[in-house]
C-alpha positions in Angstrom: -0.1 0.0 -0.2 1.4 3.5 -0.7 0.9 6.5 2.0 0.3 9.5 0.0 -0.3 13.0 1.5 -2.6 15.6 0.2 -2.2 15.5 -3.9 -0.4 12.2 -4.0 2.9 12.9 -3.0 4.6 9.5 -2.4 5.7 9.1 1.5 6.3 5.5 1.9 5.8 2.0 0.7 6.6 -0.3 -1.8 5.3 -0.5 -5.5 3.4 -3.4 -7.0 2.9 -4.9 -10.2 -0.3 -6.7 -11.6 -1.3 -8.3 -14.5 -4.7 -8.0 -16.0 -6.6 -11.2 -17.5 -7.7 -9.4 -21.0 -11.3 -9.1 -21.7 -10.5 -11.0 -25.3 -9.2 -14.3 -23.8 -11.6 -17.2 -23.4 -12.6 -17.3 -19.8 -11.4 -20.9 -19.2 -7.8 -19.8 -19.8 -8.1 -17.8 -16.5 -7.4 -20.3 -14.0 -4.5 -21.5 -15.8 -3.3 -17.9 -16.2 -4.0 -17.5 -12.8 -2.0 -20.3 -11.5 1.1 -19.3 -13.6 1.0 -16.0 -12.4 0.8 -17.2 -8.8 3.9 -19.2 -9.4 6.1 -15.5 -10.3 6.7 -14.0 -7.1 7.7 -10.7 -8.8 3.7 -10.1 -9.5 1.4 -9.0 -6.9 -1.9 -9.0 -8.2 -4.1 -10.3 -10.8 -6.8 -7.9 -12.5 -10.0 -9.1 -14.1 -12.2 -7.2 -15.9 -16.2 -6.4 -16.0 -17.3 -5.3 -19.5 -20.7 -5.5 -20.9 -20.9 -8.7 -23.2 -17.3 -9.8 -22.1 -17.2 -11.2 -18.9 -18.7 -10.6 -15.4 -15.9 -9.2 -12.5 -17.4 -11.3 -9.5 -17.3 -14.7 -11.1 -13.8 -14.2 -12.7 -12.5 -13.0 -9.1 -13.9 -15.7 -7.7 -12.5 -18.0 -9.9 -8.9 -16.5 -9.7 -9.1 -16.6 -6.1 -10.0 -20.0 -5.9 -6.7 -20.5 -8.3 -4.4 -18.9 -6.5 -2.8 -18.7 -2.8 -1.0 -15.6 -3.0 -2.0 -13.3 -5.5 -4.4 -10.3 -4.6 -7.0 -10.3 -7.1 -8.6 -6.3 -7.9 -11.7 -6.4 -9.6 -11.3 -3.4 -12.5 -14.3 -2.5 -12.5 -17.7 -3.4 -11.8 -20.2 -0.7 -13.4 -22.5 1.0 -10.5 -25.3 1.0 -12.7 -25.4 -2.6 -13.1 -24.9 -3.5 -9.5 -27.1 -2.7 -6.8 -24.9 -2.3 -4.0 -26.7 -4.3 -1.3 -25.6 -7.2 -3.5 -22.4 -5.9 -4.5 -21.5 -5.9 -0.6 -22.8 -9.3 -0.6 -20.7 -10.5 -3.3 -17.8 -9.0 -2.3 -18.0 -10.1 1.5 -18.3 -13.6 0.6 -14.8 -13.4 -1.2 -13.1 -11.5 1.3 -14.1 -14.0 4.0 -13.1 -16.9 1.9 -9.8 -15.0 0.7 -9.0 -12.7 3.2 -6.5 -9.8 2.3 -6.3 -11.1 -1.5 -9.3 -8.8 -2.9 -9.6 -5.2 -4.0 -12.7 -4.4 -5.6 -13.3 -1.5 -8.4 -16.7 0.0 -9.1 -16.7 2.7 -11.8 -19.5 4.6 -13.9 -19.3 2.1 -16.4 -19.0 3.3 -20.0 -22.4 5.5 -20.9 -23.1 4.1 -24.0 -22.8 0.4 -22.8 -25.3 1.5 -19.9 -27.7 2.9 -22.1 -27.7 0.0 -24.0 -28.1 -2.2 -21.1 -31.4 0.3 -19.9 -29.6 1.3 -16.5 -28.1 4.8 -17.7 -27.9 7.0 -14.3 -29.4 10.4 -14.6 -26.6 11.5 -12.2 -23.7 9.1 -12.7 -21.5 11.2 -10.1 -24.2 10.8 -7.5 -24.9 7.1 -8.2 -21.0 6.6 -8.3 -20.8 8.2 -4.6 -23.5 6.6 -2.8 -22.8 3.2 -4.6 -19.4 3.5 -2.9 -20.3 4.9 0.4 -23.1 2.3 0.9 -20.8 -0.7 -0.1 -18.0 0.3 2.0 -20.1 0.9 5.3 -21.6 -2.8 4.7 -18.3 -4.3 4.4 -17.8 -2.6 7.6 -20.5 -4.6 9.5 -22.4 -1.3 9.5 -26.0 -1.0 9.2 -26.9 1.2 6.3 -30.2 3.6 6.1 -29.3 5.6 2.7 -31.8 7.7 0.7 -30.0 9.2 -1.9 -30.2 10.4 -5.1 -29.8 7.2 -6.5 -29.1 4.5 -3.8 -31.8 4.0 -1.5 -31.2 1.5 1.3 -33.2 0.8 4.6 -31.9 -0.6 7.7 -29.9 -3.4 5.6 -26.6 -5.0 7.2 -24.4 -8.1 6.0 -24.7 -11.1 8.3 -21.6 -12.2 7.4 -19.3 -9.3 7.1 -15.6 -9.5 6.1 -13.2 -9.8 9.3 -10.8 -8.0 6.8 -12.5 -5.7 5.0 -11.4 -5.2 1.4 -10.3 -2.0 -0.2 -13.1 -0.2 -2.5 -11.5 1.6 -5.1 -13.5 3.8 -8.0 -12.3 3.3 -11.7 -12.8 6.6 -12.8 -11.1 9.4 -15.4 -12.8 12.9 -15.2 -12.0 15.7 -12.9 -15.0 15.5 -10.8 -14.8 11.9 -10.6 -11.5 12.0 -9.7 -12.3 14.3 -6.9 -15.1 11.9 -5.8 -12.7 9.3 -5.6 -10.7 11.0 -3.3 -13.3 11.9 -1.2 -14.8 8.3 -0.5 -12.9 5.8 -2.4 -9.4 4.0 -0.5 -8.0 4.1 -4.0 -8.6 4.9 -7.7 -8.0 3.2 -10.9 -6.8 5.0 -13.9 -7.3 3.6 -17.6 -4.9 2.4 -19.8 -3.0 5.0 -21.9 -2.2 7.3 -19.0 1.4 8.9 -18.9 3.6 10.6 -16.2 2.4 13.6 -16.9 -1.1 12.6 -16.7 -0.8 10.8 -13.6 0.6 13.9 -11.6 -2.6 15.7 -12.6 -4.6 13.0 -11.8 -3.2 12.6 -8.3 -4.0 16.8 -7.7 -7.3 16.1 -8.7 -7.9 13.3 -6.4 -6.2 15.2 -3.6 -6.5 12.2 -1.1 -5.2 12.7 2.6 -3.6 9.3 3.9 -3.8 6.1 2.7 -5.1 6.3 -1.1 -3.8 3.8 -3.5 -3.5 4.5 -7.3 -3.4 2.0 -9.5 -2.6 2.5 -13.5 -3.3 0.3 -16.1 -1.2 0.1 -19.1 -1.0 -2.4 -22.1 2.0 -4.7 -22.6 3.7 -5.5 -25.7 7.3 -6.8 -26.0 8.3 -7.4 -29.7 8.7 -6.3 -33.3 6.1 -4.2 -35.3 5.2 -2.3 -32.2 3.2 0.1 -34.4 1.6 -2.9 -36.4 0.6 -4.6 -33.0 -0.3 -1.6 -31.1 -1.8 0.9 -33.8 -5.4 -0.2 -33.3 -5.5 -0.2 -29.6 -3.7 3.2 -29.5 -5.9 4.6 -31.5 -9.3 3.5 -29.6 -7.7 4.4 -26.4 -6.7 8.0 -27.7 -10.4 8.1 -28.7 -11.6 6.8 -25.0 -9.5 9.6 -23.3 -10.1 12.0 -26.1 -6.5 12.8 -26.7 -4.2 12.3 -29.7 -2.4 9.2 -30.2 1.0 10.4 -29.5 -0.2 11.2 -25.8 -0.8 7.6 -25.5 1.5 5.7 -23.1 2.2 2.0 -23.0 4.7 -0.3 -22.2 6.0 -1.5 -25.6 9.2 -2.0 -27.5 12.2 -3.9 -26.2 11.5 -5.9 -22.6 14.2 -2.8 -21.5 12.0 0.0 -23.1 8.9 -1.7 -21.7 10.5 -1.8 -18.5 11.2 1.9 -18.5 7.8 2.5 -19.0 6.5 0.8 -16.0 9.2 2.2 -13.7 8.1 5.7 -15.3 4.8 5.2 -14.3 5.8 3.9 -10.7 8.1 7.1 -10.3 5.0 9.2 -11.4 3.3 8.2 -8.4 1.5 4.9 -9.3 1.3 2.6 -6.3 0.3 0.0 -8.5 0.9 -0.7 -11.9 -1.1 -3.7 -13.8 0.0 -4.3 -17.2 -2.7 -5.5 -19.9 -0.3 -7.8 -22.5 -1.7 -7.4 -26.0 -2.1 -10.8 -28.1 -3.0 -14.4 -27.4 0.2 -15.2 -25.6 0.3 -12.9 -22.6 2.5 -14.6 -20.4 5.4 -14.5 -23.0 5.3 -10.7 -22.7 4.9 -11.0 -18.9 7.8 -13.0 -18.2 10.2 -10.9 -20.7 8.8 -7.9 -18.5 9.8 -9.3 -15.6 13.5 -10.4 -16.9 14.1 -6.7 -17.6 12.5 -5.6 -14.2 
């Protein structure tokens, strides 16, 4: 865990390395993937995703936790519009009790277009996210929650089996108001792929958290030849999502040494955890080459 003062200045702690199980990989590959990462001491985290139409984050996290004994498993991220906070707290509490100290739960807005397609678009995404994180954290702490907010309505609910070791709840966010929200109500922030050191610094200033607040940064990973050909479409999509130029998109790519330098640069900029997202059908080969250079 990274301890930060206001503005995200690094005070003390160690840097964590995570690996993302890409949403395009078949779900049946998750178990052997998790087992392989569990055998790599330099890897701290395995992150699973929840994207509309691809895969569910809770079932993926449960699978990964059951297949491993050491790794922290992060959920990046459950969209608040798709998840009732009471049900989400129940699921997270089960995982935290079964695998104490090995769960990190990310909650975010969800992609607006996808939420609209699913019929769950929130009238006030900021209010929904803040109320969801607030309620989930209180429930996981074993509190009885009554909340009649803008979007969340709970009346005297509590968990029968709250976890003894409460998992951290992080906000997966992007915009300035959402980053500030994360600093207020979450225990950490998850930044999407594409952020470079300069944008990480700006995000930390927006978050403005006091005390413990973990910053997790996702970044694409590709080690090999023809970097432009292998990463070009992903860079273009990422630039469109972040609303920046392709030249502003950062990823760990090139030789193993070049990729390692990019990861180190993200750590140096203030990311407590860098979670790499390997590109292609052979993700572990990229991870192993990165580890050799780190």
